BASE-768722 format. One record per residue (C-alpha): residue number from 1; x, y, z. Coordinates in Angstrom, 2 decimals, always signed. Each point is the difference from the previous one (the first is absolute). Example, Ala and Ser with C-alpha at 12.3 -4.5 7.8 and 13.67 -1.06 7.14 Angstrom:
! residues 2
+-----+---------+---------+---------+
!   i !       X !       Y !       Z !
+-----+---------+---------+---------+
!   1 !  +12.30 !   -4.50 !   +7.80 !
!   2 !   +1.37 !   +3.44 !   -0.66 !
+-----+---------+---------+---------+
END
This chain:
! residues 369
+-----+---------+---------+---------+
!   i !       X !       Y !       Z !
+-----+---------+---------+---------+
!   1 !  +22.45 !   -2.57 !  -17.76 !
!   2 !   -3.38 !   -0.05 !   +1.69 !
!   3 !   +0.39 !   +1.26 !   +3.57 !
!   4 !   -2.16 !   -1.83 !   +2.52 !
!   5 !   -0.26 !   -0.27 !   +3.76 !
!   6 !   -1.31 !   -2.52 !   +2.46 !
!   7 !   -0.75 !   +1.48 !   +3.42 !
!   8 !   -0.45 !   -2.59 !   +2.72 !
!   9 !   +2.30 !   -1.96 !   +2.36 !
!  10 !   +2.99 !   -0.43 !   -2.31 !
!  11 !   +0.27 !   -2.68 !   -2.70 !
!  12 !   +3.01 !   -2.30 !   -0.30 !
!  13 !   +2.42 !   +1.70 !   -2.39 !
!  14 !   +0.79 !   -3.29 !   -1.74 !
!  15 !   -3.47 !   +0.17 !   -1.58 !
!  16 !   +0.93 !   +3.10 !   -2.05 !
!  17 !   +2.53 !   +0.77 !   -2.70 !
!  18 !   -0.01 !   +3.78 !   +0.39 !
!  19 !   -0.79 !   +1.09 !   +3.54 !
!  20 !   +0.83 !   +2.65 !   +2.57 !
!  21 !   -1.15 !   -0.81 !   +3.51 !
!  22 !   -0.92 !   +2.57 !   +2.64 !
!  23 !   -1.60 !   +0.10 !   +3.41 !
!  24 !   -1.88 !   +2.84 !   +1.68 !
!  25 !   +1.14 !   +0.33 !   +3.60 !
!  26 !   -2.24 !   +0.92 !   +2.91 !
!  27 !   +1.34 !   +3.56 !   -0.17 !
!  28 !   -0.96 !   +0.06 !   -3.71 !
!  29 !   +3.52 !   -0.20 !   -1.36 !
!  30 !   +0.63 !   -2.02 !   -3.16 !
!  31 !   +2.71 !   -2.58 !   +0.59 !
!  32 !   +1.65 !   -1.50 !   -3.08 !
!  33 !   +2.43 !   -2.13 !   +1.98 !
!  34 !   -2.41 !   -2.93 !   +0.11 !
!  35 !   -0.25 !   -3.47 !   -1.48 !
!  36 !   -3.12 !   -2.18 !   -0.12 !
!  37 !   +0.35 !   -3.77 !   -0.22 !
!  38 !   -3.27 !   -1.49 !   +1.30 !
!  39 !   -1.72 !   -1.74 !   -2.92 !
!  40 !   -3.07 !   -0.58 !   +2.18 !
!  41 !   -0.63 !   +3.63 !   +0.76 !
!  42 !   -3.32 !   +1.47 !   -1.14 !
!  43 !   +1.83 !   +2.15 !   -2.51 !
!  44 !   +2.02 !   -2.96 !   -1.34 !
!  45 !   -3.14 !   -2.01 !   -0.70 !
!  46 !   -1.47 !   +2.99 !   -1.85 !
!  47 !   +3.03 !   +0.51 !   -2.24 !
!  48 !   +0.14 !   -3.74 !   -0.66 !
!  49 !   -3.58 !   +0.10 !   -1.28 !
!  50 !   +0.79 !   +3.04 !   -2.16 !
!  51 !   +3.01 !   -1.86 !   -1.46 !
!  52 !   -2.15 !   -3.06 !   -0.71 !
!  53 !   -2.25 !   +1.98 !   -2.36 !
!  54 !   +2.19 !   +2.82 !   -1.36 !
!  55 !   +3.54 !   +0.43 !   -1.28 !
!  56 !   +1.60 !   +2.37 !   +2.51 !
!  57 !   +3.51 !   -0.17 !   -1.44 !
!  58 !   -0.43 !   +3.45 !   -1.52 !
!  59 !   -1.36 !   +1.56 !   +3.19 !
!  60 !   +2.04 !   +2.08 !   +2.44 !
!  61 !   -1.41 !   -0.55 !   +3.51 !
!  62 !   -0.09 !   +1.92 !   +3.24 !
!  63 !   -0.50 !   -2.57 !   +2.75 !
!  64 !   -1.17 !   +2.01 !   +3.01 !
!  65 !   -0.61 !   -1.38 !   +3.48 !
!  66 !   -2.27 !   +2.15 !   +2.17 !
!  67 !   -0.73 !   -2.62 !   +2.66 !
!  68 !   +1.41 !   -0.07 !   +3.51 !
!  69 !   +1.08 !   -3.14 !   +1.86 !
!  70 !   -3.64 !   -0.73 !   +0.87 !
!  71 !   -0.93 !   +0.12 !   -3.72 !
!  72 !   -1.97 !   +3.21 !   +0.51 !
!  73 !   +0.39 !   +3.35 !   -1.67 !
!  74 !   -1.10 !   +3.51 !   +0.88 !
!  75 !   -1.61 !   +2.21 !   -2.58 !
!  76 !   +2.97 !   +2.38 !   -0.01 !
!  77 !   +2.36 !   -2.78 !   -1.08 !
!  78 !   -2.44 !   -0.95 !   -2.76 !
!  79 !   -0.23 !   +3.60 !   -1.19 !
!  80 !   +3.80 !   +0.36 !   +0.13 !
!  81 !   +0.41 !   -2.99 !   -2.31 !
!  82 !   -2.62 !   +1.33 !   -2.42 !
!  83 !   +1.67 !   +3.41 !   +0.05 !
!  84 !   +3.35 !   -1.61 !   -0.82 !
!  85 !   -1.58 !   -1.80 !   -2.96 !
!  86 !   -1.37 !   +3.30 !   -1.29 !
!  87 !   +3.33 !   +1.79 !   +0.38 !
!  88 !   +1.71 !   -2.82 !   -1.90 !
!  89 !   -2.54 !   -0.08 !   -2.85 !
!  90 !   -1.22 !   -3.53 !   +0.65 !
!  91 !   -2.60 !   -0.91 !   -2.62 !
!  92 !   -1.64 !   -3.02 !   +1.63 !
!  93 !   -0.59 !   -0.69 !   +3.71 !
!  94 !   -1.17 !   -3.34 !   +1.34 !
!  95 !   -1.79 !   +0.09 !   +3.37 !
!  96 !   -1.26 !   -3.22 !   +1.54 !
!  97 !   -0.47 !   +2.15 !   +3.09 !
!  98 !   -2.33 !   +2.85 !   +0.96 !
!  99 !   -1.68 !   +1.70 !   +2.91 !
! 100 !   -3.49 !   -0.41 !   +1.43 !
! 101 !   +0.60 !   +2.72 !   +2.59 !
! 102 !   -2.09 !   +3.06 !   -0.80 !
! 103 !   +2.58 !   +2.25 !   +1.65 !
! 104 !   +2.58 !   -1.11 !   -2.59 !
! 105 !   -2.14 !   +0.70 !   -3.05 !
! 106 !   +0.70 !   +3.71 !   -0.47 !
! 107 !   +3.80 !   -0.33 !   +0.15 !
! 108 !   +0.03 !   -2.94 !   -2.38 !
! 109 !   -2.44 !   +1.57 !   -2.44 !
! 110 !   +1.99 !   +3.24 !   -0.20 !
! 111 !   +3.13 !   -1.89 !   -1.07 !
! 112 !   -1.90 !   -2.37 !   -2.30 !
! 113 !   -1.53 !   +3.03 !   -1.76 !
! 114 !   +3.47 !   +1.40 !   -0.68 !
! 115 !   +1.14 !   -3.33 !   -1.42 !
! 116 !   -3.06 !   -0.24 !   -2.23 !
! 117 !   +0.66 !   +3.50 !   -1.32 !
! 118 !   +3.41 !   -1.33 !   -1.09 !
! 119 !   -1.80 !   -2.85 !   -1.84 !
! 120 !   +1.31 !   -2.58 !   +2.47 !
! 121 !   -1.88 !   -3.30 !   -0.23 !
! 122 !   -0.93 !   -1.38 !   +3.43 !
! 123 !   -1.32 !   -3.53 !   +0.50 !
! 124 !   -1.32 !   -0.63 !   +3.53 !
! 125 !   -1.76 !   -2.75 !   +1.94 !
! 126 !   -3.37 !   +0.27 !   +1.71 !
! 127 !   -0.16 !   -1.29 !   +3.55 !
! 128 !   -0.93 !   -3.69 !   +0.15 !
! 129 !   -3.17 !   +0.74 !   +1.97 !
! 130 !   -1.15 !   +2.44 !   -2.68 !
! 131 !   +0.35 !   +2.99 !   +2.31 !
! 132 !   +0.68 !   +3.39 !   -1.59 !
! 133 !   +3.74 !   +0.17 !   -0.64 !
! 134 !   +2.31 !   +2.81 !   -1.05 !
! 135 !   +1.55 !   +0.20 !   -2.55 !
! 136 !   -1.98 !   -2.84 !   -1.68 !
! 137 !   -3.35 !   +1.82 !   +0.16 !
! 138 !   +1.26 !   +3.39 !   -1.23 !
! 139 !   -0.88 !   +1.38 !   -3.43 !
! 140 !   +2.82 !   -0.57 !   -2.47 !
! 141 !   +1.49 !   -2.94 !   +1.88 !
! 142 !   -0.33 !   -3.50 !   -1.46 !
! 143 !   -1.69 !   -1.82 !   +2.88 !
! 144 !   +0.06 !   -3.80 !   +0.16 !
! 145 !   -1.78 !   -2.64 !   +2.02 !
! 146 !   +0.25 !   -3.76 !   -0.16 !
! 147 !   -2.49 !   -2.30 !   -1.70 !
! 148 !   -0.02 !   -3.69 !   +0.83 !
! 149 !   -1.71 !   -0.66 !   -3.34 !
! 150 !   +3.06 !   +1.05 !   -2.02 !
! 151 !   +3.29 !   -1.87 !   -0.40 !
! 152 !   +3.62 !   +0.68 !   -0.96 !
! 153 !   +0.27 !   +3.43 !   -1.67 !
! 154 !   -3.70 !   +0.30 !   -0.80 !
! 155 !   -1.54 !   +3.34 !   +0.86 !
! 156 !   -3.38 !   +1.64 !   -0.40 !
! 157 !   -1.09 !   +3.62 !   -0.23 !
! 158 !   -3.18 !   +0.72 !   +1.92 !
! 159 !   -2.00 !   +3.07 !   -1.00 !
! 160 !   -1.70 !   +1.96 !   +2.81 !
! 161 !   +2.12 !   -1.88 !   +2.51 !
! 162 !   -0.47 !   +0.41 !   +3.75 !
! 163 !   +2.34 !   +2.69 !   +1.32 !
! 164 !   +1.42 !   +0.58 !   -3.52 !
! 165 !   +2.20 !   -3.10 !   +0.20 !
! 166 !   -0.60 !   -1.23 !   -3.53 !
! 167 !   +2.49 !   -2.81 !   -0.50 !
! 168 !   -0.45 !   -3.54 !   +1.22 !
! 169 !   +2.86 !   -2.46 !   -0.30 !
! 170 !   +1.14 !   -3.42 !   +1.12 !
! 171 !   +2.11 !   -0.15 !   +3.16 !
! 172 !   +0.98 !   -3.69 !   +0.02 !
! 173 !   +3.27 !   -0.43 !   -1.88 !
! 174 !   +2.48 !   -2.87 !   -0.10 !
! 175 !   +3.42 !   +1.45 !   +0.81 !
! 176 !   +3.47 !   -1.22 !   +0.81 !
! 177 !   +0.92 !   +1.29 !   +3.45 !
! 178 !   +3.45 !   -0.76 !   +1.35 !
! 179 !   +0.30 !   -2.63 !   -2.72 !
! 180 !   -3.24 !   -1.80 !   +0.87 !
! 181 !   -3.37 !   +0.21 !   -1.80 !
! 182 !   -2.90 !   +1.38 !   +2.02 !
! 183 !   -3.20 !   +1.96 !   -0.52 !
! 184 !   -0.51 !   +3.57 !   +1.09 !
! 185 !   -2.65 !   +0.70 !   +2.62 !
! 186 !   -3.52 !   +1.09 !   -0.95 !
! 187 !   +0.20 !   +3.77 !   +0.39 !
! 188 !   -0.58 !   +3.22 !   -1.93 !
! 189 !   +3.69 !   +0.67 !   +0.67 !
! 190 !   +0.83 !   -2.80 !   -2.39 !
! 191 !   -2.68 !   +0.85 !   -2.56 !
! 192 !   +1.44 !   +3.50 !   -0.44 !
! 193 !   +3.32 !   -1.20 !   -1.56 !
! 194 !   -2.00 !   -1.54 !   -2.88 !
! 195 !   -1.23 !   +3.47 !   -0.96 !
! 196 !   +3.44 !   +1.53 !   +0.57 !
! 197 !   +1.46 !   -2.62 !   -2.37 !
! 198 !   -2.57 !   +0.99 !   -2.63 !
! 199 !   +0.86 !   +3.68 !   +0.57 !
! 200 !   +3.71 !   -0.75 !   -0.56 !
! 201 !   -0.78 !   -1.62 !   -3.34 !
! 202 !   -2.05 !   +3.04 !   -1.01 !
! 203 !   +2.57 !   +2.58 !   +1.13 !
! 204 !   +2.93 !   -1.75 !   -1.64 !
! 205 !   -1.87 !   +0.32 !   -3.28 !
! 206 !   -1.43 !   +3.50 !   +0.65 !
! 207 !   +2.14 !   +1.67 !   +2.69 !
! 208 !   -1.79 !   +3.38 !   +0.01 !
! 209 !   -3.51 !   -1.20 !   +0.82 !
! 210 !   -1.67 !   +1.33 !   +3.14 !
! 211 !   -2.10 !   -2.14 !   +2.34 !
! 212 !   -3.16 !   +0.46 !   -2.06 !
! 213 !   +1.78 !   -1.18 !   -3.11 !
! 214 !   +1.49 !   -3.00 !   +1.78 !
! 215 !   -3.43 !   -0.93 !   +1.36 !
! 216 !   -1.46 !   +0.02 !   -3.50 !
! 217 !   +2.77 !   -2.27 !   -1.29 !
! 218 !   -0.35 !   -2.44 !   +2.91 !
! 219 !   -3.79 !   -0.05 !   -0.38 !
! 220 !   +0.56 !   -1.48 !   -3.45 !
! 221 !   +1.55 !   -3.02 !   +1.78 !
! 222 !   -3.03 !   -0.42 !   +2.24 !
! 223 !   -1.43 !   -3.51 !   +0.00 !
! 224 !   -2.94 !   +0.03 !   -2.40 !
! 225 !   -1.97 !   -3.09 !   +1.02 !
! 226 !   +0.08 !   +0.70 !   +3.72 !
! 227 !   -3.17 !   -0.10 !   +2.08 !
! 228 !   +0.80 !   +2.50 !   +2.71 !
! 229 !   -1.61 !   -0.63 !   +3.36 !
! 230 !   +1.12 !   +3.33 !   +1.46 !
! 231 !   -2.69 !   +2.40 !   +1.19 !
! 232 !   +0.07 !   +3.14 !   -2.11 !
! 233 !   -1.91 !   +2.17 !   +2.45 !
! 234 !   +2.25 !   +2.31 !   +2.00 !
! 235 !   +0.73 !   -0.61 !   +3.65 !
! 236 !   -2.89 !   -1.47 !   +2.03 !
! 237 !   -3.58 !   -0.67 !   -1.08 !
! 238 !   -2.68 !   +0.93 !   +2.49 !
! 239 !   -2.80 !   +2.37 !   +0.94 !
! 240 !   -0.17 !   +3.22 !   +1.97 !
! 241 !   -1.07 !   -1.82 !   +3.17 !
! 242 !   +3.48 !   -1.54 !   +0.15 !
! 243 !   +1.64 !   +3.44 !   +0.20 !
! 244 !   +0.51 !   +0.66 !   +3.72 !
! 245 !   +2.62 !   +2.75 !   -0.35 !
! 246 !   -1.23 !   +3.64 !   +0.01 !
! 247 !   +0.53 !   +1.72 !   -3.34 !
! 248 !   +0.58 !   +3.74 !   -0.40 !
! 249 !   -0.25 !   +1.59 !   -3.44 !
! 250 !   +1.80 !   +3.32 !   -0.56 !
! 251 !   -1.39 !   +1.66 !   -3.12 !
! 252 !   +1.15 !   +3.55 !   -0.80 !
! 253 !   -0.07 !   +2.13 !   -3.13 !
! 254 !   +3.74 !   +0.57 !   +0.33 !
! 255 !   +1.44 !   -3.49 !   -0.62 !
! 256 !   +3.50 !   +0.93 !   +1.17 !
! 257 !   -1.43 !   +1.30 !   +3.27 !
! 258 !   -2.16 !   -3.11 !   +0.21 !
! 259 !   +3.02 !   -2.30 !   -0.19 !
! 260 !   +1.88 !   +2.08 !   +2.54 !
! 261 !   -2.94 !   -0.13 !   +2.39 !
! 262 !   -0.38 !   -3.79 !   -0.35 !
! 263 !   +3.67 !   -0.50 !   +0.82 !
! 264 !   -0.08 !   +2.44 !   +2.92 !
! 265 !   -3.09 !   -1.61 !   +1.50 !
! 266 !   +1.52 !   -3.43 !   -0.34 !
! 267 !   +3.21 !   +1.13 !   +1.71 !
! 268 !   -1.98 !   +1.57 !   +2.83 !
! 269 !   -1.96 !   -3.20 !   +0.59 !
! 270 !   +3.26 !   -1.96 !   +0.01 !
! 271 !   +1.56 !   +2.42 !   +2.50 !
! 272 !   -2.95 !   -0.65 !   +2.28 !
! 273 !   +0.44 !   -3.76 !   -0.09 !
! 274 !   -2.35 !   -1.01 !   -2.81 !
! 275 !   +0.97 !   -2.33 !   -2.84 !
! 276 !   -1.19 !   +2.32 !   -2.76 !
! 277 !   +0.17 !   -0.74 !   -3.72 !
! 278 !   -0.43 !   +2.55 !   -2.77 !
! 279 !   -0.39 !   -0.30 !   -3.77 !
! 280 !   -0.60 !   +2.30 !   -2.96 !
! 281 !   -1.02 !   -0.14 !   -3.64 !
! 282 !   +0.94 !   +3.44 !   -1.29 !
! 283 !   +3.73 !   +0.18 !   +0.80 !
! 284 !   +3.02 !   -2.23 !   -0.36 !
! 285 !   +0.33 !   -1.64 !   +3.39 !
! 286 !   +1.00 !   -3.20 !   +1.70 !
! 287 !   -3.67 !   -1.02 !   +0.27 !
! 288 !   -2.04 !   +0.46 !   -3.14 !
! 289 !   -3.69 !   -0.79 !   +0.11 !
! 290 !   -1.28 !   -2.50 !   -2.57 !
! 291 !   -2.11 !   +1.34 !   -2.85 !
! 292 !   -2.93 !   -2.16 !   +1.05 !
! 293 !   -1.24 !   -2.26 !   +2.80 !
! 294 !   +1.18 !   +2.23 !   +2.81 !
! 295 !   -1.75 !   -2.17 !   +2.59 !
! 296 !   +2.18 !   -2.99 !   -0.90 !
! 297 !   +3.09 !   +2.13 !   +0.46 !
! 298 !   -1.13 !   +1.25 !   +3.40 !
! 299 !   -0.77 !   -3.53 !   +1.15 !
! 300 !   +3.54 !   -0.90 !   -1.02 !
! 301 !   +1.41 !   +2.92 !   +2.04 !
! 302 !   -2.10 !   -1.00 !   +2.99 !
! 303 !   +1.17 !   -3.62 !   -0.26 !
! 304 !   +3.71 !   +0.48 !   -0.54 !
! 305 !   +0.83 !   +3.23 !   +1.83 !
! 306 !   -2.30 !   -0.30 !   +3.02 !
! 307 !   -0.78 !   +3.68 !   -0.48 !
! 308 !   -1.92 !   +1.96 !   +2.61 !
! 309 !   -1.06 !   +2.59 !   -2.56 !
! 310 !   +0.23 !   +0.45 !   -3.77 !
! 311 !   +0.27 !   +3.51 !   -1.46 !
! 312 !   -0.67 !   +0.42 !   -3.73 !
! 313 !   +0.56 !   +2.97 !   -2.28 !
! 314 !   -1.58 !   +0.10 !   -3.45 !
! 315 !   -2.44 !   +1.89 !   -2.19 !
! 316 !   -0.95 !   -2.82 !   -2.38 !
! 317 !   -3.80 !   +0.12 !   -0.40 !
! 318 !   -0.29 !   -3.66 !   -0.95 !
! 319 !   +1.91 !   -1.16 !   +3.06 !
! 320 !   -2.15 !   +2.28 !   +2.12 !
! 321 !   -3.26 !   -1.32 !   -1.42 !
! 322 !   +1.08 !   -3.67 !   +0.01 !
! 323 !   +1.02 !   +0.02 !   +3.66 !
! 324 !   -2.19 !   +1.56 !   +2.67 !
! 325 !   +1.26 !   -1.43 !   +3.29 !
! 326 !   +1.80 !   +3.10 !   +1.25 !
! 327 !   -0.20 !   +0.86 !   +3.67 !
! 328 !   +1.18 !   +3.60 !   -0.39 !
! 329 !   +0.34 !   +2.28 !   -3.02 !
! 330 !   +2.28 !   +3.02 !   +0.35 !
! 331 !   -0.67 !   +2.44 !   -2.82 !
! 332 !   -0.29 !   +3.64 !   -1.05 !
! 333 !   -3.03 !   -0.98 !   -2.11 !
! 334 !   -3.17 !   +0.32 !   +2.08 !
! 335 !   -1.96 !   -2.01 !   -2.57 !
! 336 !   +1.62 !   -3.13 !   +1.42 !
! 337 !   -1.98 !   +0.51 !   +3.21 !
! 338 !   -2.73 !   -2.09 !   -1.58 !
! 339 !   +2.13 !   -3.11 !   +0.40 !
! 340 !   -0.89 !   -2.43 !   +2.77 !
! 341 !   +3.45 !   +0.62 !   +1.49 !
! 342 !   +0.74 !   +2.61 !   +2.66 !
! 343 !   +1.10 !   +3.24 !   -1.66 !
! 344 !   +2.84 !   +2.27 !   +1.12 !
! 345 !   +0.35 !   +3.27 !   -1.89 !
! 346 !   +3.55 !   +0.96 !   -0.88 !
! 347 !   +1.47 !   +3.39 !   -0.77 !
! 348 !   +3.63 !   +1.09 !   -0.27 !
! 349 !   -0.34 !   +1.73 !   +3.35 !
! 350 !   -0.69 !   -3.31 !   +1.76 !
! 351 !   +2.53 !   -1.05 !   +2.59 !
! 352 !   +1.19 !   -3.60 !   -0.56 !
! 353 !   -0.37 !   -0.94 !   +3.67 !
! 354 !   -3.53 !   +1.39 !   +0.10 !
! 355 !   -0.90 !   -2.04 !   -3.08 !
! 356 !   +1.56 !   -3.11 !   +1.54 !
! 357 !   -1.97 !   +0.48 !   +3.22 !
! 358 !   -3.26 !   +0.44 !   -1.93 !
! 359 !   +0.56 !   -3.31 !   -1.76 !
! 360 !   +0.84 !   -1.73 !   +3.28 !
! 361 !   -3.12 !   +1.48 !   +1.59 !
! 362 !   -2.17 !   -1.46 !   -2.76 !
! 363 !   +1.51 !   -3.45 !   +0.53 !
! 364 !   -0.34 !   +0.25 !   +3.80 !
! 365 !   -3.64 !   +1.01 !   -0.31 !
! 366 !   -0.59 !   -3.05 !   -2.20 !
! 367 !   +1.58 !   -2.26 !   +2.63 !
! 368 !   -2.14 !   +1.51 !   +2.77 !
! 369 !   -3.14 !   -0.69 !   -1.96 !
+-----+---------+---------+---------+
END
């Protein structure tokens, strides 16, 4: 049987044929002595939509509740549930939940990466306001957002999608809830089950496909005569004048050292009370820079994270030439002194605190002017 999981607030067990229900406690213990009966729970609506469009009789489900009594969940409970799915060889995970908290991203991405290495297929919802969401926006995850122009189980695959969330789907579905017909709310949470239903159909026919293979099969079901109104440009359109956050570029010949320095600088800024954000392009990390239109990405970071400073680490020549609005460049390459940005020479003998203070001094001088 196909092994699947829905991680949320606990779906009513009467909606499944083959189900094992669990709850993650506040001390991160998995409790199997639970029973879920609320057919109006968020999770119940999701599984009802999945059932409407896919035959789940041959699916063995883990029904995991990670929410507390206030319908909130900490990242550690989320990770614990994902870890349990990995340990139990779950093939498909449905997530109409996610995190927009930058501090959660690293923990979630580390566990998602392990699941993807096991060829687990993960279908996840983008936040309704379009804000960057993990896991939906991670590479390898099938991200979904709602489209009010689609209906029933219609879906559409959008190339070059904002934030790598390629699937659009309908979220308004006529369901029977507690014996009465009613429509689901307009929400990406309820668009995501449409794609999960399509993934179930694919995996029941080809159980050994990985996420990339499942995506290709679902793309074949994409609505052909659909005029998509979604913007395909990433993040936020704008010009350099809109970027009010100072940007530091760390560019070293040793890329491993470069990544380490970016992270260390970011942590030092955070320790001193700044809301610092860092991103890379040359290493696997929780924040990967886009291959183009860096300015749009930085405007997005400024808008949604209220960052005090953005620290970037990359050596990509095209990114460097396309974007010139750096405030400080930290490098061991003196040729970069010709940039309009302030230049700080780096060598392996540099003390991190000294480097940090030099950068702060440059910013303070700019404020005094």
